[in-house]
N, C-alpha and C positions, 0 to 999 in steps of 0.2 A: 349957084352954088350945082355941082353936076347931082342930078336925082338918080337915085338906087334902086332899084329892081326891087318891089316888092315879092316878099316871100314869106314861109312859116319860120317862125321862128323854131330853133332846134329844141327838142323837150329835154326840161331839168331832169339831168339826173338824179336817181333817187341816193340821199345819203343813208349811211349805215349807223350800225347803234351808235357810232360816237359823234355823228353829223356832221362827219367828213367824209370819210372811207366809205367806196360805194358797197352796197351788201354781196354776202358772194353770192355764188350763181348757185342753184338747186341741182343736184343730183338726179340724172335723168333716169324716169321713173324704169325696174325692171320689167320685160315684156313676160307674161304669163307663158309659163311654162307649158305645154299640152300634158294631158292626163294620160299615163303611161298605162299601156296592154293590160297588164297584169293589177294594177290601180283601177280598172273600168272593170275588171271581173270580179274584182272582189266586192267593189261597188254593188253589179247586178246581183249577187249572193247575199251580198244583204238585204237588199231590196225581196230579194225571192222569200226568206227568212224570215219577215216580217209581212209580206203579203200570207201567207201558211200559217204563222202563227200554233196552235196547241193543233194535237191531233189526237184526237179521244180515242181509245183502246176498245174498238166495237168488239172485238172477239171474245170469245170465251171457253177454255178450257172446262168441261162439265166434269170429264174425271178425275184432275186434279183439286178444280176449286180455282182457276185462277181467268182474270182475264189477261187480253194481250190485244197489240197493236196491232192488226193482219197488213199484208203487203198491200191490197187494195184500199186501204185504210192513205197511207201514206200517197202513193201514186197519185188518186184523184185528187187531192188535193194539191200535192207538186206539179203535176203536168200544164196546168194553166197559167201558174206563175212561172215555171220556165218557159213559157213560149212566148209569155210578155215580154221576158227580159232578153230573148234572142238565144236561150241556151242549152244545150241537149248534153245530156248523160249516154256515156259509150263505154262498154266493155272493153278491156283493155287487155291481159290477161284471169284465167282461170285454174287453178292449183288443186286438184283433189287427192284426197287420202281415200283410203277404203281399208277404214278400218279392222272390217270383218263383214262378210257378205249381209248387204240390205241397211249396211251403216256406213255414213260418208262422212267427209269434213271435208269443206271447203275452204279457199282464201281465193274472193277476186278483188283481183285491180281496177276498178274505173275510173275514168275520167270525165271532168265538167269541164263543157268550151262555147265560148263564144266564138268559133273560129279565127281570132287573134291572141288570146293566150288561153290556158287551160291549166286545171289542177287536180292532180291524182290523189286519191285516195282508197282504204281499199274496209274489206268485210269478211268477217268469218260466218260460216253457217255449217250448223250440224243435218243432215237428213238420215232417218231413221224409220225404215219398212219391212214389218215382216209379219209374217200372219201368226193365228193362235199357238201355229204346231210349232215355229220360226224358223220357217222357212221365208227366204228372202225375197221379198217383191219390187218393181221396176221403179219405184217413186222417191227412192231415197238421194239420187242425185236431184232431181227437180225441186224436192224438198230444200236440202243444202243449197243449191242455187238461191231459190227464191229467199233464202233467211240471209244469203253473204250479202243480196243487194240492199234487201230493208235492212239492216242494222248499217251497211255502209250508210247508204241514207239518211238515215237518222241520226250518226256521228258527224256526218258533213254538216248537215244543217241545224244540229243541236234542235231535232224535233223538241217543244215543248208537251208535256202529257200531265198524267198521274203519277204520284210517287210511285214507285216500284215495290216500294216496301209497304202500302197499304194492301195490295197484293196478297203480300204473305201472313200480314194480319188477319184479310178475312179468311185466306185460309185455312189459318191456327183457329180462328175464332169458329168455322163451319166445324172441322175436327171436334174442337170441343161440345161442343151443340151436339153433332152427331152422338160422340161419347156420353153425353149425358142423357140422352134419349134411351140409351141400350134396354131391351129386356131386363128385367129382373129374374133368372133363373129361378125355376120351383122350385121350393124345400123338398128335401130328400125326404122318400118315406122310410118308416122303420125300415132298419139293416138296410138302408140303399147308403153308399159311401158321401160325402159330401163333395162333388165336384169342383177343382180347385181351379182349373182354366191351363193347369200347366201338365209338359206332357211326360208320361211314366218312363222313368230313365231304362227302367229293367225292361221295357216293351219293346221288341226287336223291331227295328223300322221297315214301315211299310213303301215295297220299290211300289215303282210306276212297272205296268204292265210294259213289255217289248214290243214296240209296234211296229218295230226292221228288225228282219235276219242277216247278220253282215256277213259278206262272203270270205273267204280266207284271203285271196287278195285284197278288201279293203280291208281288214283287220292288217294284215300284213306290212300296209300303205302308211295306215294309221299310227302303228308301233313301229316305223320309220321313224316320221316325222315326231312323235312325242321325245322318242328317245335322244332326237338331232337335239330337243329345246331342252335336254335334262331334267324330263320330267320325273318324278320318282314314282316305285313300282305300284302305289297308291293312288297316285294321277291318272296314269296310265289306265288300269282299271277303271277309275270311275268313266278318265276320257271314252273308255271300249263303250260303258254301259250307257252312256249320257248318249251315244251314235246311234245304240239300237233303240232309244226314247223320239230320237229329233231324226234320224234321219243320219247315213254315211257319208250321204254326195255334201250336205252340208256340214258337217263333221271336218272331212277332210279339206273341201275349201277354207275354212277358218283354220286347221293347222296349218294349210298351206302358205294362206298369206300371212300369220303369223311367225312363220318359218321365216319366208321371203323378209321382211321388215328387219329380222331378228339379225338376219345376213348380211342385209345393207348396211344396217349400224354397226354389224363387228369389223365389216372387211370396209367401212368408210366411202363407199364406191354406190352410185344410183343405178343399180340389176334392173335389168328388166323385170318385174315378177313370169313365174312360171304360169301358168293356162292353169288355174284352180281343177283342185280334184286330181294335180299331178303329183308326181313325187319331185319335188326340184331339182332341175339338173347342177349335177354333181355334190345331189345331197347324200344324206349317210347311205351306205350297201345296206339290201338286206343280208 
Protein backbone atom coordinates (compact mmCIF):
# COMPACT_ATOMS: atom_id res chain seq x y z
CA UNK A 1 0.00 0.00 0.00
CA UNK A 2 1.30 3.38 -0.99
CA UNK A 3 2.17 5.60 1.95
CA UNK A 4 0.76 9.15 2.32
CA UNK A 5 2.75 12.13 3.20
CA UNK A 6 2.09 12.80 6.84
CA UNK A 7 0.64 16.27 7.60
CA UNK A 8 -1.35 18.21 10.15
CA UNK A 9 -5.05 17.55 10.33
CA UNK A 10 -7.33 20.47 9.36
CA UNK A 11 -8.84 22.11 12.45
CA UNK A 12 -12.42 21.24 13.02
CA UNK A 13 -14.80 24.12 12.31
CA UNK A 14 -16.61 25.28 15.41
CA UNK A 15 -20.28 24.54 15.46
CA UNK A 16 -23.00 27.12 15.92
CA UNK A 17 -25.65 27.18 18.62
CA UNK A 18 -27.55 24.33 16.93
CA UNK A 19 -24.43 22.16 16.76
CA UNK A 20 -24.44 22.14 12.97
CA UNK A 21 -24.08 25.57 11.35
CA UNK A 22 -20.93 27.62 12.00
CA UNK A 23 -21.39 30.75 14.18
CA UNK A 24 -21.73 34.18 12.55
CA UNK A 25 -18.53 36.21 12.24
CA UNK A 26 -18.12 39.02 14.84
CA UNK A 27 -18.33 42.58 13.39
CA UNK A 28 -15.06 44.46 13.24
CA UNK A 29 -14.57 47.01 16.02
CA UNK A 30 -15.15 50.66 14.99
CA UNK A 31 -12.02 52.77 15.00
CA UNK A 32 -11.85 55.31 17.84
CA UNK A 33 -12.53 58.75 16.39
CA UNK A 34 -10.02 61.45 17.35
CA UNK A 35 -11.21 64.14 19.77
CA UNK A 36 -12.55 67.20 17.99
CA UNK A 37 -10.72 70.49 18.47
CA UNK A 38 -13.70 72.13 20.15
CA UNK A 39 -14.19 69.15 22.48
CA UNK A 40 -10.52 69.37 23.45
CA UNK A 41 -10.97 73.07 24.29
CA UNK A 42 -14.02 72.33 26.43
CA UNK A 43 -12.10 69.64 28.30
CA UNK A 44 -9.28 72.09 28.98
CA UNK A 45 -11.70 74.74 30.23
CA UNK A 46 -13.29 72.21 32.56
CA UNK A 47 -9.84 71.42 33.93
CA UNK A 48 -9.22 75.13 34.52
CA UNK A 49 -12.52 75.50 36.41
CA UNK A 50 -11.64 72.51 38.59
CA UNK A 51 -8.15 73.84 39.27
CA UNK A 52 -9.25 77.39 40.18
CA UNK A 53 -12.10 76.43 42.47
CA UNK A 54 -13.56 79.12 44.72
CA UNK A 55 -12.25 82.68 44.57
CA UNK A 56 -12.95 84.53 47.84
CA UNK A 57 -13.92 88.19 48.00
CA UNK A 58 -10.95 89.96 49.54
CA UNK A 59 -11.92 93.49 48.51
CA UNK A 60 -14.09 95.64 50.76
CA UNK A 61 -16.01 98.84 50.09
CA UNK A 62 -15.87 100.63 53.43
CA UNK A 63 -18.17 103.43 52.26
CA UNK A 64 -21.15 101.21 51.40
CA UNK A 65 -20.11 98.28 53.60
CA UNK A 66 -19.86 95.29 51.25
CA UNK A 67 -17.20 92.87 50.03
CA UNK A 68 -16.30 92.21 46.41
CA UNK A 69 -14.06 89.98 44.29
CA UNK A 70 -11.14 92.03 42.99
CA UNK A 71 -9.74 91.72 39.47
CA UNK A 72 -6.38 90.52 40.80
CA UNK A 73 -8.11 87.90 42.97
CA UNK A 74 -9.36 86.27 39.77
CA UNK A 75 -6.27 86.65 37.59
CA UNK A 76 -3.82 85.48 40.27
CA UNK A 77 -5.64 82.14 40.54
CA UNK A 78 -6.61 81.88 36.89
CA UNK A 79 -3.28 82.58 35.20
CA UNK A 80 -1.37 79.44 36.29
CA UNK A 81 -4.37 77.24 35.50
CA UNK A 82 -4.63 78.67 31.98
CA UNK A 83 -0.90 78.25 31.39
CA UNK A 84 -1.02 74.62 32.51
CA UNK A 85 -3.72 73.87 29.93
CA UNK A 86 -2.08 75.93 27.17
CA UNK A 87 -4.89 78.50 27.01
CA UNK A 88 -4.80 82.26 26.55
CA UNK A 89 -7.49 84.96 26.81
CA UNK A 90 -7.32 87.83 24.32
CA UNK A 91 -9.58 90.88 23.80
CA UNK A 92 -11.38 90.97 20.46
CA UNK A 93 -13.56 94.09 20.57
CA UNK A 94 -14.42 96.88 23.02
CA UNK A 95 -17.38 99.22 22.75
CA UNK A 96 -17.61 102.23 25.08
CA UNK A 97 -20.57 104.52 25.76
CA UNK A 98 -19.95 107.83 27.51
CA UNK A 99 -23.16 108.41 29.48
CA UNK A 100 -21.79 111.65 30.86
CA UNK A 101 -18.33 113.07 31.55
CA UNK A 102 -16.66 110.81 34.09
CA UNK A 103 -19.19 107.96 33.67
CA UNK A 104 -18.48 105.26 31.06
CA UNK A 105 -20.20 101.97 30.19
CA UNK A 106 -18.14 99.37 28.30
CA UNK A 107 -18.96 96.05 26.62
CA UNK A 108 -15.94 93.87 25.92
CA UNK A 109 -15.77 90.81 23.65
CA UNK A 110 -13.03 88.32 24.58
CA UNK A 111 -11.77 85.01 23.24
CA UNK A 112 -10.20 82.03 25.00
CA UNK A 113 -8.18 79.77 22.69
CA UNK A 114 -5.62 76.99 22.62
CA UNK A 115 -4.55 77.78 19.05
CA UNK A 116 -6.83 75.19 17.46
CA UNK A 117 -10.28 76.24 18.66
CA UNK A 118 -11.72 79.23 20.45
CA UNK A 119 -14.76 80.39 22.44
CA UNK A 120 -15.95 84.00 22.58
CA UNK A 121 -17.62 85.58 25.60
CA UNK A 122 -18.62 89.08 26.68
CA UNK A 123 -18.52 91.22 29.80
CA UNK A 124 -19.98 94.59 30.76
CA UNK A 125 -18.34 97.07 33.10
CA UNK A 126 -19.07 100.54 34.44
CA UNK A 127 -16.57 103.23 35.36
CA UNK A 128 -17.25 106.34 37.42
CA UNK A 129 -14.56 108.89 38.25
CA UNK A 130 -15.56 112.32 39.54
CA UNK A 131 -14.16 114.54 42.23
CA UNK A 132 -16.12 116.19 45.03
CA UNK A 133 -16.96 119.12 42.78
CA UNK A 134 -18.48 116.77 40.17
CA UNK A 135 -15.70 117.24 37.63
CA UNK A 136 -14.71 114.20 35.56
CA UNK A 137 -11.39 112.47 36.22
CA UNK A 138 -9.31 110.27 33.93
CA UNK A 139 -9.91 106.82 35.48
CA UNK A 140 -13.47 106.05 34.30
CA UNK A 141 -12.36 104.17 31.16
CA UNK A 142 -9.86 102.05 33.10
CA UNK A 143 -12.46 101.15 35.71
CA UNK A 144 -14.98 100.16 33.04
CA UNK A 145 -12.41 98.02 31.24
CA UNK A 146 -11.35 96.24 34.44
CA UNK A 147 -14.95 95.56 35.39
CA UNK A 148 -15.78 94.15 31.95
CA UNK A 149 -12.97 91.57 31.86
CA UNK A 150 -13.49 90.65 35.52
CA UNK A 151 -17.17 89.82 35.12
CA UNK A 152 -16.58 88.17 31.74
CA UNK A 153 -14.09 85.71 33.28
CA UNK A 154 -16.39 85.21 36.24
CA UNK A 155 -19.25 84.14 33.94
CA UNK A 156 -17.12 82.06 31.56
CA UNK A 157 -15.53 79.96 34.30
CA UNK A 158 -18.49 80.02 36.72
CA UNK A 159 -16.18 81.04 39.54
CA UNK A 160 -17.49 79.98 42.92
CA UNK A 161 -17.57 82.28 45.92
CA UNK A 162 -19.77 83.64 48.65
CA UNK A 163 -23.45 84.27 48.07
CA UNK A 164 -23.85 87.92 47.01
CA UNK A 165 -26.99 88.09 49.13
CA UNK A 166 -24.80 87.67 52.19
CA UNK A 167 -23.16 90.99 51.37
CA UNK A 168 -26.52 92.72 51.19
CA UNK A 169 -27.63 91.18 54.50
CA UNK A 170 -24.39 92.21 56.15
CA UNK A 171 -24.77 95.74 54.81
CA UNK A 172 -28.37 95.98 56.06
CA UNK A 173 -27.38 94.62 59.47
CA UNK A 174 -24.61 97.19 59.75
CA UNK A 175 -27.00 100.00 58.88
CA UNK A 176 -29.48 98.81 61.50
CA UNK A 177 -26.74 98.52 64.09
CA UNK A 178 -25.50 102.02 63.27
CA UNK A 179 -29.03 103.38 63.53
CA UNK A 180 -29.39 101.79 66.96
CA UNK A 181 -26.22 103.52 68.16
CA UNK A 182 -27.36 107.03 67.25
CA UNK A 183 -27.19 109.33 70.27
CA UNK A 184 -30.45 110.44 71.82
CA UNK A 185 -30.97 114.19 71.36
CA UNK A 186 -31.09 116.17 74.61
CA UNK A 187 -34.48 117.07 76.01
CA UNK A 188 -35.62 120.60 75.14
CA UNK A 189 -35.47 123.23 77.82
CA UNK A 190 -38.46 125.28 78.90
CA UNK A 191 -39.84 127.28 75.99
CA UNK A 192 -37.75 125.36 73.45
CA UNK A 193 -39.55 123.52 70.66
CA UNK A 194 -39.07 119.76 70.45
CA UNK A 195 -37.04 118.95 67.30
CA UNK A 196 -38.89 116.60 64.97
CA UNK A 197 -36.13 115.93 62.47
CA UNK A 198 -38.35 117.20 59.69
CA UNK A 199 -37.76 120.27 57.57
CA UNK A 200 -40.00 123.23 58.12
CA UNK A 201 -42.12 123.47 54.94
CA UNK A 202 -42.53 127.20 55.45
CA UNK A 203 -38.79 127.83 55.69
CA UNK A 204 -37.21 129.12 52.44
CA UNK A 205 -34.81 126.66 50.75
CA UNK A 206 -31.15 127.28 51.41
CA UNK A 207 -29.41 127.64 48.06
CA UNK A 208 -25.78 126.67 47.70
CA UNK A 209 -23.47 129.60 47.05
CA UNK A 210 -22.53 130.05 43.40
CA UNK A 211 -18.92 129.15 42.68
CA UNK A 212 -18.85 130.09 38.97
CA UNK A 213 -20.10 133.02 36.95
CA UNK A 214 -21.56 132.07 33.57
CA UNK A 215 -20.71 134.23 30.62
CA UNK A 216 -23.45 135.27 28.22
CA UNK A 217 -22.06 132.88 25.60
CA UNK A 218 -22.08 129.94 28.05
CA UNK A 219 -25.58 130.77 29.23
CA UNK A 220 -26.86 131.07 25.66
CA UNK A 221 -25.23 127.79 24.69
CA UNK A 222 -26.81 125.96 27.61
CA UNK A 223 -30.25 127.42 26.92
CA UNK A 224 -30.03 126.33 23.25
CA UNK A 225 -29.18 122.76 24.28
CA UNK A 226 -31.87 122.56 26.96
CA UNK A 227 -34.52 123.96 24.60
CA UNK A 228 -33.52 121.36 22.01
CA UNK A 229 -34.01 118.69 24.68
CA UNK A 230 -37.47 120.20 25.38
CA UNK A 231 -36.69 121.20 28.96
CA UNK A 232 -39.38 123.12 30.81
CA UNK A 233 -38.60 126.73 31.83
CA UNK A 234 -38.26 125.59 35.44
CA UNK A 235 -35.81 122.86 34.46
CA UNK A 236 -33.81 125.34 32.37
CA UNK A 237 -33.50 127.62 35.37
CA UNK A 238 -32.39 124.74 37.60
CA UNK A 239 -29.83 123.74 34.99
CA UNK A 240 -28.33 127.23 34.96
CA UNK A 241 -28.18 127.28 38.76
CA UNK A 242 -26.48 123.89 38.81
CA UNK A 243 -23.93 125.09 36.26
CA UNK A 244 -23.08 128.06 38.49
CA UNK A 245 -22.25 125.60 41.28
CA UNK A 246 -20.56 122.72 39.44
CA UNK A 247 -19.05 124.69 36.58
CA UNK A 248 -20.30 125.65 33.11
CA UNK A 249 -17.81 123.43 31.26
CA UNK A 250 -19.05 120.31 33.05
CA UNK A 251 -22.69 121.27 32.49
CA UNK A 252 -22.22 122.06 28.78
CA UNK A 253 -20.30 118.82 28.17
CA UNK A 254 -23.04 116.78 29.88
CA UNK A 255 -25.80 118.52 27.91
CA UNK A 256 -23.89 118.07 24.64
CA UNK A 257 -23.46 114.36 25.24
CA UNK A 258 -27.12 114.00 26.20
CA UNK A 259 -28.16 115.87 23.05
CA UNK A 260 -25.97 113.67 20.82
CA UNK A 261 -27.42 110.48 22.33
CA UNK A 262 -30.94 111.85 21.88
CA UNK A 263 -30.19 112.88 18.28
CA UNK A 264 -28.76 109.44 17.40
CA UNK A 265 -31.78 107.69 18.90
CA UNK A 266 -34.14 110.00 17.03
CA UNK A 267 -32.39 109.77 13.65
CA UNK A 268 -31.50 106.09 13.99
CA UNK A 269 -27.97 106.81 12.77
CA UNK A 270 -24.63 106.42 14.54
CA UNK A 271 -23.61 110.06 14.23
CA UNK A 272 -20.18 111.08 15.41
CA UNK A 273 -20.59 113.09 18.66
CA UNK A 274 -19.57 116.73 18.58
CA UNK A 275 -16.68 117.90 20.70
CA UNK A 276 -17.70 118.30 24.39
CA UNK A 277 -18.55 121.85 25.26
CA UNK A 278 -19.71 122.82 21.75
CA UNK A 279 -23.19 123.24 20.34
CA UNK A 280 -23.91 120.15 18.17
CA UNK A 281 -23.67 120.60 14.44
CA UNK A 282 -27.08 121.12 12.94
CA UNK A 283 -28.46 121.87 16.41
CA UNK A 284 -30.96 124.55 17.30
CA UNK A 285 -30.25 128.08 16.19
CA UNK A 286 -29.87 130.78 18.80
